[in-house]
N, C-alpha and C positions, 0 to 999 in steps of 0.2 A: 505494500499501499504506500503513495508515495501523494504529498498535501502539498500546499502553502497555503496559510494564514498571515491579512497583510493587515499592519495593525497603527494607526496613525496617529499618536502617540503627543497632544497636547497641556500636560503635564501644569500647573500652575508654578511660579517658584515667589517663592520666598523675596525673592528680592528679586529689581532689574539688572536691564544692566544697558543702557544707553552711547553708541557712539556715535559719531559723524553720520556715519550711512541709516541709522536702524533705531529705533527705539525697542528693547524684548521683554515680556509679560509672561510668557507659559513658552515651554518647547516646545519646538513645530517638528518633532521627527518622521521620518515612516521607518517604520523597522518590519522585517519580514521572516517569518520561524518556518522553513523548511524541510521536513517529516520524509526522510524515504528507507521505510522499513524498517522503524524504530530507530532508527536516526537521526535527529534533530540535529540544524543549526539558526542559530540568528544575527540575522545584518539590517545591518539600519543606511536610510541615508538620511542630509538635512538642508533638505534645496533652501538656498536664499537668493531671492531672483536676481537684486542685485550684487550677486559674485558670480553665478555663473549660467544667469536667467534663470532656471526652473526652480520652478515651483511645487510643496506639497501633493498639488491636483493633478498633476500636468503630470508630475513622476502618475502617481495611480494611474491618471488615465491612460498613459504609454503601457504601464503594467498588464494596466486590465486589456490591453493587444494583443498582450502576448498570450503562446500557447508553448505551456511549463513543459507540456508530454519530452518532447526531445529532450529539455537537459535533464530531467528524469532521468528516465532512462541510457542514458550518458552517466549519471552517477550511480541508474544501478548495474549499470556493464562491461563500467569501465575502472580496474584496480586503482583502492585511491590516493597507491600511489605513483602508478602512472598518470592519472587527471594532474596533480601537484607538480609533477616538472613536467608539463606540458602548459600546465597555469604559468610560468619558470618563466619558457624559451614563449610564448607567442601571448602570452596575456587571457585575458579570460572570454574576447570577443572572440576573438579568431574557437578557441578551444571549446565555445559552447555555441559561436554560430549566433551569436544573438549582439542585437548593436544599437547603443541607447544615448541618450546624454549622460553626462559622467552620473549625476544624480543613481537615475537609472542600473549601469552598471556598477557602483558601488553599492546599492542594496543589495542585488542579487550575488557582487565577487562575495561577498564579508557573510553571507551565510551560510554558500560553497563552500568557503574554506575551514567556517569555522563547523562543518558538517564535515569534512575531511581533517578538521585536526581531530575531531570526538571520535572516528573511525583506527584514525593512524595513535590514536590517546597520546598527543604531540601539544603543548603549546600552540599556541597562533606562530609568537616572533621565530617557534625553528622552522616554520613550512616559508616563508620568507627567505629572500634574494640576498646574502652577507656581502652585502656593501665593502666593507672594507678589505676582501680580497685575501692576501698573501697576513694581514693582520691578523694576529687572533681575535678573535673577542672578550674582553674581558669577563668576568666575573658578575657574577647575577648582582650585582651592588646596584646601594639605591640612586636613581638621580635623584637632580635638584631639576626642581620648576619653577618656573617663571607666576610675576605678581601679576598681576592688570588690572591696571586703576582705571576704571570706567568712568559718566560723567555724573550718574549720582552719588561715588563717594567723594566723602569729605579731605584731603590729601592729608588732613591731620591725623584723620580717624584711620588711615590705610599703613598709612605711618608707625603708627602704635599698635596696630592690629595686625597687619596680614605679617608680618615678619619669622625667621630671618628668611630675606632678601639676597637668588641669586642675579636675578634678572629681573629687570623692570621695563612693563609696560605703561605709559601715558597714552590713554585714548586724547582726540586735540578737541578743542572745542571750539567755539565763533570768537571765540577772546584769550585773540595773541598773550595781552599783559595777562591772563590769566593761566597758561599755558606755559613763558615765560616763571609764573610764581612757584608754578606745582613745579619744573623741575629743580629751578633752585631751588625750592625747600627741599625735596627728594633729592638734590646731590650731594647738599649740606649735612643733611642728619647717617647715610649711606657712604657719603668718603668716593675711593674714585676706583674702586672695588669690584661695583656692580656697576654690570651694564645699564644703559638707559635708553630708551625707543620710544618714542612717537607717534602715533598711530594718528593719521590722517584720515583714513576713509580715502581717498581718493578726495578732497575737499577743498586741496589747493590748489589755484590755479599756475598756470604756467606765470604769470606774472610780479604772483604774491611771494611763489614761495621761495625765490631766495634770498629776501628781506629774513621770513619765517626760518629758515633752516637760521639763518646767520645771528638772530635774536635767540633764537632754543639752543645751537650750540654754544653759545656763548657761557649758557641757565647751567649749560654742563649734557646737552643731551649727547648718544653715541650715534644712532640709527634711527633712520627716517623710515616710515613702515607708509606705504602706499598715499604719500606724500599728491599725489597728482591724479588726473580722471585716467579711468581704466583703459592702457594698451598706447600708453604716450609714448609713447619709445623716441622718440626724437626727442621732444622735449624735456624727458626724465636722463637721456645722453646727458644734458645743456647742464640740466641741475646739479648733477651731479661733477662737471666740467670747470663750472662754472663759480660753487660751493663749496667743494671737497665733500660731499657730504655720501655719507655712507647710505646707499638705499634697499631695502627689501621688500620685495614685491608679495602680494596675497592674491586682490583681489583681478589683477592682471596676469595674475599663475594656475593656469585649470586645466594643467600637460606636461605635456612635454613641448606638444610644435610651440605656447609659447613660451617653456622655459628655452626654445634653440632662438625665436627669437630674441630674446630677452637681453640674453648674451652677444648673437649675433651684431644687434643695433647696442652692446654697452650700456644699457639701461637702470644694473643693478649690482648690487655687488651677495645678496644674499636672496633666498625662496623662505616664503612661509608655504608649511606643503604637509595643508590639512587633504586630508584622506578623502572626506565627502564630496570636495569642492574635484579635487586633480581624478575623482574619478575610480576607486580604488587603492586593497595597499598594492599590485602589481604597478601598476601607473606612476602610484607617487616611489611608492620602489627608485625606478625605472628614470623619474626626477630627479634623487635623491642620485646616484650614482650619474647622471648627466653635468651636475653642478658640480659634486666632487671631480672629475675629469675637466674641467674648466674652472679650477679656484675657488668657487666661488659658496659661502656659507648657506647653511639652510637649516630652517625652524623646524619642529614637530606641532605644526597646530590643532588647536580644534574649532569647531561649530561653538560659536556661544546657544550652550541647555543641551548637549549631548545626552541622552536617554537610556548607553548600554554598551551594544557591538560597539561602535566609534567610537569611545571613549578607551576600549581596549585595543584598539584597535591598531591605536593612536600610540597605545601608550608599547604595543607588539612592534609596531617601525621602530618608537621610538629607542628601546631595547637593544633591536636588532641593527641602530645604526649612531650608537652612544656619540660620533663625532662631534653632532647637533651644536649649532650654538646654544641653542637653550631650548625646551620641551613645554609644551603649554597640557597642562594635566584637566585642564577641569576642572569644573565651579560647584559638581553637582553636587557637590556633602554642605554647599552654602543653599546651589538655588532650588532644594526638594527638600520640602517635608519627608514625602516618601517617592519611590522608585519603582518603575515593572522588571526588572530585574536585579535579582538576590546571584551570590552580594550583589555588597553596591559597591562600583569600585573605588578606594580610598582614596586620599593624599592625607600623607600624615602631617600633621598641621605642624608638629614643635620639629620639625628638618625640614617643612616642604621638599619629600621626596615622596618619589612612589616605588613597587617593586614590582620585579617581573609580577606574571600572573603564570603559575607553577602548574591549572589544569587545563584538563583538551583542551582545542578549541582558541574560545576566550575565557573559558569559564565562568558562563552565565546562564542561569535558564530563566526562567518567561514566566511574574509570578502571578496569581490569579488575579492581581490589581489594572495585571495592560486587559485585562476581555473587555471593561468598556470602553477602548479605543479599538478593536475591531471593527474597521468593513469593507471586507472583501476576502472568499476562501478560492479553492482551487483545487478540485480536484481529479488523479489523475484517471482515465476514464471518460470524465465530462469535457466536453468545447469551451464550457464558454467558466468563466468567473465567475462566483452568485453569493449572495448575502451569505457573514457565516454564520456556522451553526457551533456553537458550541467546544471548545479549545478541552478534548477529556483530561489529556496533562495538567494541563491548567485549572479547571475544572478543578482533580482530584486534590489538588494544591488547597484547594481553598479551604 
């Protein structure tokens, strides 16, 4: 028996998160459960229209047009180790004959890789390409994570409550003087050792960016994330040339093609690699491999308010690529009173570090609380997606 169950998870957030491109008060993730002959995999995507142009409704509609029968047959007929080899060499789309937007591919790929990990008894991090080549991966020691100051959080409260600090990202406001004061206060408290990055989320113009960069650098900022409108390749190159700014790309980077264009254009110094926007783990791994080969730094990022599989997917990528500039581990512990998976992905807030998942796959199970978010189901042998019936495994845990 093979079936799929799609959830549109809109968990209310205990505290909101504001930045120049969006304000968020609840999660907006699609979570897919695939079950094949008793083996289950959980996947997630978090579409953001201002990043890839995709929405949850659009991804849901695209998924609903797919016949999952061929995917189920490949999962059943090909040994998991052979499927893993195909994923590593050819990627998800070619291996399974499925095309679509980045978030659709991410949703399906993360569910499949979780299922394969469970069948093989292996954590997802050990299924991913080894980007360090001949350099041995370090022991599974905790990784430090960055702290993000959004527009709804007071800088003094942030400094007093969010440490220890390994890397700080500040969301830019529409008030440059406020941003200069914030950067200066953080630099004054933390000294020179902690990198400080200002993220403009595409909100600055080419005419004003150089002046803003100068003021913020003088206050203590080290890096600037997505300072200009998306894919302003020539203007980004000129900003770097005229100011010496270290630029990280985020919204401009949706996969390997953008990475090639950015490097060819001289538009950046670093990439923010987020699994969902880049089209899954294997596309993300290709971006990191390319960045490393071309002397571009990279960050393992997150979408705000991921709800489960995406969190552990990013962490699997981080532990496979420990030379990242920094890692964003998410704030699910601060955002949500409850979650739809267990165990809850954790951050050690005493040290602001994360530890690797030692369970098979992503190490997560779907909770009974996911039930109300179920929106579509697909059952092998039926031609169409249909309204969901109660999920027996979830119901049994209720």
